[in-house]
N, C-alpha and C positions, 0 to 999 in steps of 0.2 A: 586594555589592549585587545584588539580583535585578531585572534589567531587564524581565522579561516582563510584570509588572503594568503597567509604564509603556506597553507596547504595546497590551495587551488591554483595560485598564479604560476608556480613551477610546472604544474601539469599543463597549463596553457602554453608556456614557453616550450615545453617538451613536444607539444603538438606540432610545432613548426618543423621539428626534426624528424619526428616519428608519429604522424597523425594516427596511424593504425594502433599502436600501443597506447597512445595517450587517451583515445576514446574508450578503450577497454578499461583503463585505469580510472578514468573519470566516471564511468558507469558504476564502478564499485564505490568510489569516494562520495558520489552524489548522495548515497544513503546517509552518510555522516553529516553532510550539510543540512539536509532535510529541514528547511526553514518554514514549512507549512503549518506553524502552530495555530490552531484554531482559536476562536473566542477573542481574537484581537483584530483591530484594524491596523494592518501592518504595511500599508501601501508605500511608506517611505523608509522602511527599516532596512538596515544594512545587510541582513542575511538574505532577504528577498532580492535586494539589488545585486548582491554578489552572485546568486544563482542565475538571475536574469542575465548578468554580464557574461558569466561563464558559458551558459547555454548559447547565447548569441554568438560569442566568439567561436565556439566549437562548430556551430552551424555555418558561419562565414568561411571557415577553413575547409568546408566540405570538398572542395575541388582538389585538395591535397590527398584525399582519400582514394580508395580503390574504385575500380569499375563496378557498377551496381549489378547485383544478381536479381532474379525475380523475387519480389517481395510478396509473401503469401497473404499479407493483410492489407495490400494496397487499396483495394476497393472499399473495405471497411473503414480504413483510416480516412480516405478522401470524403466519404459520405459523412462521417462524424465531424470532421474538420469543417465541412461545408455547413453542417448544422450549427456548430459553435459560431462560425463567422456570420452567417445570416442573422442569427438571433442577436448577437452583440452589435453588429453594424446598423441594424434596424431597430434597436432598442429605444424606447421612449425615455429611458432613465439616464441616458448619458449623451453628451455631445459627441461629434464624430471622432475627435482626436483621442479622448479617453477610451472610446469604444474600440478604436484600432489597437491601442496599447493593450487593453485587457484581452482582446481577441488573440493577439500575438502571444501573450504570456500563457494563454490557455492551450494553444496548439503546439507550443515549443516542445513539451515533453513527448508528443507523438512524433515530431520530427526527429528528436533525439533517439527514440526507440528505433526508428528507421535507419538512422546513421549507424547505430550499434549493430544492427542486422548486417549492414554492408561490410562491417569489419570482422564478422565471425567467419573467418575463412577456413581455418584448419582446426584439428583437434587440439593443438597446442593453444590456440586462442580460447577455446572453450574451457580447457583446463586452467588457463590463466585466470579467467573471470570467475570460475567456480572456486578456485583457491582464494581469490580476493573476497568473494562473498563469505566464504568460510571464516576468514580472518576477522571481518567486520562483525559477524554474528558471534564469534567466539568472544570478542571484546564485549559485545552486548550482553552475553550470558553472564560473564564474570561480573560485569558492572551491575547487572540486574540483581544477582545474588547479594552483592555488597549493599546495594540500595535496600533490598528487602530485609536484611539483617541489621541494618544501621538506622532503624527508625525512619525509613524512606527519605533519608537525606540524599540529595542529588546535586552535588556542586556543579556538574557539567550543565544540567538543565538550568540551574540558577544563573550560571554564566551566560547561557544563550538568552535567557530572559533579560539579563542586564544589558544586552545589545539592542533590545527593542526600544524604539523611541516613543512607543504608545502604551507603556505599561499602565495597568489599571488594577483596581481591586478586583479580585476574582481569579487570581493566578492559581487558586486551589483547583480550578477546573482543569488545569494542565498538570499540576503536580500531584493531585489526588488529595482527598481529605475525608475525615470521618463524617463531615457534614453531608456527604452524598453516599454514605455507605462504607463498606470496608475499604481501607486504603489500598492503593495499587501502585505498582512500579511504572516508571517511564523508561528507565535504562538510558540509552544514548539517543532515543528518539524524542518526539515532541510531546507525546501525551500517551496515556495508557492504552487508548484504542488503537493508535498506530503501532505501539509496541506489541500488543497482542496480534494485530493483523500481520505485521511483518514476520513475527515468530511462526505463526500458523502457515503462511505462504512459503516461508523458507523450509519449514519442516517437511511439507509435502514434496517440495522439489528434491531435497537431499534424501528423503526416504526413497523416492523414485530412483535416484542415482544408486543408493545402497542396494536396492533390489535388482536393478537392471544393468548398472554400469559401475561395478566396484573398481574396475581398472581405470576408468576415467576419473573417479573420485579416489585418487591413489593415496589413501591414508590407512594406518593400522586399524584393525577391527575394533580394538578397545577405544580408540579415539572416536570412531564413527558412532559407537554406542553412546559414549559420553556426550558427544556433540548433540545427537538427536534427543537425548534425555535432557540436556541443558535447554534446548529449544522448547521442549515440552514444559519445563518448569518456568521458563520465561513467559510462556503463554498463560500458565496458571497464575503467576504473580501479577500479570497485567490485568487479570480478572475481567476480560472482555467477552460478553456473550456471543457477539458476532464472530470473533476469532475462534471460539470454541466450536461453533457451528461449522466453520471452515475446516477446522482440524478433523472433526468427526466425519464429515461428508467426503472429504478428499481421501481420507484413510480407507473408508469403506469401499471406495471405487478401486483402490489399488491392491487390497488384500484379497487373497483367494480363501476359499472355505477352510482349507487345511490350516492356514496361518491364523485365521480368526479363531478356530478352535484351540490352537496352541496358546493364543493370547488370553483367551478366557480361562484356560488352565493356570496360566502364570499370573493372571490379574489379582487373585486373592493375596499372593505373596507380595506383589508390588504395592497393593493398598496397605497392607500391614506395615511394610518397610517404610513407606512414605506417607503414612496416614496424616501426620501433622501438616504436611503441605496440601494434600488433596482435600482434607476436610474444609479448608478455607474456601475452596472453590465449589463445594457442593451446592450452596445456596445460589451461586451464580448460574450453575447448570439448571437448577429448578426454576430460576427466574426467567429463563428463556420462554417458558410457557406461561408464567404467571408473575410478571414484574410487579404488579400492584400489591401483592401480598408478601413480597419478599422483605425480610427484615434488614438485610444489609445491602441490597442492590437497589438503587433508586433510579434506574434508567427508565426509558420510555416504555409505557405499557401499550397494549393493543388499542385501548380506548384513546390514549393520547395520540397515537399515530392516525387513527381515524379522524380525530379532531384536526390534526395538522393537515391531512389530506383534504378535508372539507375547506380549510382556510385557503389552501393552494387553488382548489377548483374555483372558489369564490373570486380570488384575485385574478385568475386567468380568464374570466369570462369575457373581458374586453380584448384579450390578446392570446387566444388558446393555441394557435399553431406554432408560433416561434418564441413564445415566452418573452422575458424581459432582459435577456442577455446576462453576461457574466457578473454584472453588478447587482443582479436581483437579490442574491443571498444577503449581502450586507444591508441593502435597503429594507427588505421586508423583515429581517431580524430586528432592526431598530424599531420598525413600526409595530411588530407583533412579537415581542420578545418572549412572551409566555406561551405562545401558540405555534409560531412558525419556527420550529427547531431545525428543519432541514436535516433530520438525522437518518435519512434514507436516500439512496441514490435516485430513486424514482421521484421523490419530492424535489430534490435538487434539479433534476432534468426538467420536470414540468415547469418549475419556476424560471429556470434559465433559458431553456431551449424549446419549451412547449411540447406539443405532440410530435413534431418533427424530430426533436431531440430524443424522445423516448423510442421512436421507431428506429432511428439511426443507431442508438445504443444496443437495441435488441439485435439489429443486423450485425453489429460488431461482435456481440456475444455468440451469435450463431457461427460467425467465421472462426472465432476462437475454439468453439466446441468441435469444429471439423478440422482443426489444425493438427491433430495427432497423427503420427506416422509410426508404423512398426510397433516397437515396444513401448512407445510413449502414449499410445492411444488412451489407455485407462487413466494415466496420470493427467493428461490434457483434459479429457472429459470430466474427470472427477474434480480437478481444481477449478474448472470453469463453472460447474454447477455450484461448487463450494463458494466461489467468489460471488456468484449471484446472491447466495444466501447471506454472505458477509455484508455485501453492499446494501442489501435490502434491510438488514437488521441494524446496521451500524454505520457510522461515518469513518471508522477506522480502516486501516489497510491502504495500499497504494496500487492503483490500477497499473501504473507504469512499471512498477517492480514485477507485478504479475505478468505483464506483457513481455518483459525482458526474459523471464524464466521460461515462459512457454515457447518463445522464439529460440532460446538456447536449446531446449529439448527438441524442437523441430529441426534445427540445424544439425544437432548431434545425430538424429536418425537419418537425415539427408546425407550426411557424410558417410555413414555406415553403409548406405545403399549404393554409393558410387563405386 
């Protein structure tokens, strides 16, 4: 039995009566659906179809929504969507109809982020979505601890895999295995890389709220400390190098010198108290600089990335400007399974959208970097730089979740200035 329609169809029906609340609720619950499990060809699977259906219906109901306000990322989104569209529609790898379909699927999340922005009207709306994210990640933390201490058993993930019509050997790539180093958790997400990425991105956002807007994040101090600690351990259990980079960079941007000194004084006690957990991740941290010599982390090394980049450049010689469209990843992975891993956003962009895609993505990152207002400046700049590091180092994390949180921070500051 597929439980996901039982969760999402009521939200869709609710949208006819209260589009405003429904889209806020859907933004939160979309994290739970999260069907983007990599390493599988899932073009016909029920979770992909369900999210496609829900996104499309929410978009078609747009006229029920409110009058639009100025969207601060309008130009960046339009440029990037143009890059996706021209690359897919002019791709030599697909006929016109599949190209239109894949283009639509790729731009829908950006449209949804824009629709969410339209519905962030008041502080109550922001508090509603913050509370929703807090509940989802509280569940993820609890489930992650259970998974870590129960020999990495994850019935929820196994259930999601059972819904796939294209299951194949290699599910260890999703669930984690000793074959590729120390085992790692997935929690309620799709793979360890996404779990770590989501935890790091959420930690930065809630830390910003804890420092600047305790009244907006209206919860007891003990809960806030426990929640942030839980996100930190979720990050450690996921054992993702890219997520650890995000965590370190974003935190450094938000901390002042006085707080950093306090943390260093407290750090020895924290390490002693939780040494058993932290020791498991020491090799992961060391492997950021030297993956080849790591005993437990078998991710891509610098030499492997150079080899992959060389393969991308060689492939793009005949189509360097616009790439090969959204179907490029699956096509070239099948042709070059051991070389073309597409484990960095820049490799993905070059293959799918060519040089135009890389330029449009840089323009969007530049727009994100300048999005900070008032108290949010350091958070926005730090998390943007951190996301660049995460996306460069790993395939984990979700750009759309990052976009939502940055826009929530922007809207919060905008309301405070009114």
